[in-house]
Each structure stands twice: as structure tokens, then as C-alpha cells.
C-alpha positions in Angstrom: -63.2 -81.3 72.2 -61.5 -79.2 69.6 -60.5 -75.5 70.1 -59.3 -73.6 67.1 -57.3 -70.4 67.6 -55.1 -68.2 65.5 -51.4 -69.1 66.2 -50.4 -65.5 66.2 -52.8 -64.8 69.0 -52.1 -67.9 71.0 -48.3 -68.2 70.9 -47.6 -65.8 73.8 -50.5 -67.2 76.0 -50.0 -70.9 75.2 -48.7 -72.0 78.6 -51.3 -69.9 80.6 -54.1 -71.4 78.5 -52.9 -75.0 78.9 -52.4 -74.5 82.6 -55.9 -73.1 82.9 -57.4 -76.0 80.9 -55.7 -78.5 83.1 -57.0 -76.8 86.3 -60.5 -76.4 84.9 -61.3 -79.8 83.4 -58.3 -82.0 84.3 -58.1 -83.6 80.8 -56.4 -87.0 80.3 -54.3 -85.3 77.6 -54.1 -82.2 75.4 -52.7 -82.3 71.9 -51.7 -79.2 70.0 -51.9 -79.1 66.2 -50.6 -76.3 64.1 -50.6 -75.5 60.4 -54.3 -76.3 59.8 -56.6 -74.7 57.3 -60.3 -74.9 57.9 -62.8 -75.5 55.1 -66.5 -75.0 55.6 -68.8 -77.0 53.3 -72.2 -75.2 53.5 -75.5 -75.7 51.9 -79.3 -75.6 52.6 -79.8 -78.9 50.8 -77.3 -80.7 53.1 -79.8 -81.4 55.8 -82.1 -83.4 53.6 -79.4 -85.1 51.6 -77.8 -88.4 52.7 -74.2 -89.0 51.8 -73.0 -85.4 51.6 -70.2 -86.0 54.1 -69.2 -89.2 52.4 -68.9 -87.3 49.1 -66.7 -84.7 50.7 -64.5 -87.3 52.4 -64.2 -89.4 49.3 -63.3 -86.4 47.1 -60.5 -85.6 49.5 -59.4 -89.3 49.8 -59.1 -89.5 46.0 -56.6 -86.6 46.1 -54.7 -88.2 49.0 -55.6 -85.4 51.4 -55.7 -86.4 55.0 -58.5 -84.9 57.2 -57.1 -83.7 60.5 -60.4 -82.4 62.0 -64.1 -82.8 61.4 -67.0 -80.8 62.9 -70.7 -80.9 62.0 -73.3 -79.0 63.9 -76.7 -80.4 64.8 -78.3 -78.1 62.1 -76.6 -80.3 59.5 -76.2 -77.2 57.3 -72.4 -77.3 57.3 -69.4 -79.5 57.8 -66.1 -78.0 58.8 -62.9 -79.9 57.8 -59.4 -79.2 59.0 -56.5 -80.1 56.6 -52.8 -79.2 56.5 -52.3 -75.7 55.1 -50.4 -77.2 52.1 -53.5 -79.1 51.1 -55.9 -76.2 51.3 -56.1 -75.3 47.6 -56.2 -79.0 46.4 -58.9 -79.7 49.0 -61.0 -76.8 47.8 -60.7 -77.9 44.2 -61.5 -81.5 45.0 -64.7 -80.5 46.9 -65.7 -78.0 44.2 -65.2 -80.6 41.5 -67.3 -83.2 43.5 -70.3 -80.9 43.8 -70.1 -78.4 41.0 -68.6 -80.0 38.0 
């Protein structure tokens, strides 16, 4: 399970939230990641098209951008990708070039 929160809003409540999660669901482990940018790839045609995710991931791989998080809803209308903040702009350009150019 992935939970995304704004660091500024989380920092003062981190220990309370982690303790609450441990009590509520008793996870084997919890890992915290920071410095992530989220990119949503959205399109009506994605549902009917095979290979869209592969194109996105290949475009990022060609630019040596590591994907830290992937989420796709059952609607198949979007893919949300988490990358390090420093790769946000190159990732946007790589995805744009893959689908628009």
C-alpha cells in the first residue's frame, strides 16, 4: 500500500501517524520515501490501447530515470508514476516526446 502526503503537512505528525498505522494494521514493515514528484499520464484512449504503460516506462528508462512508485486504477484511464524530484522535468519531457512528438 502506498500513501502519499505532503511533507510539510506530515513532518509534525509523523510519529503519531506511524504509531497509529502499527496499531491499526500491524504491518510487517513501513518505509518512508521523501523527495518524490508524482506524474499522472492520463488519456481516454489508454483503456483500449495495449502497451501504453510499456511506452511510458521505456521512455523513462531511455533517460535513465528510475521509477519509485507506480499506480494504475481499474479504470485504466491514468497511470501515476513517482520519480525523484530532480527527475521531474526530464521525466515529463521523455513522456511528452514519446506520445506527442
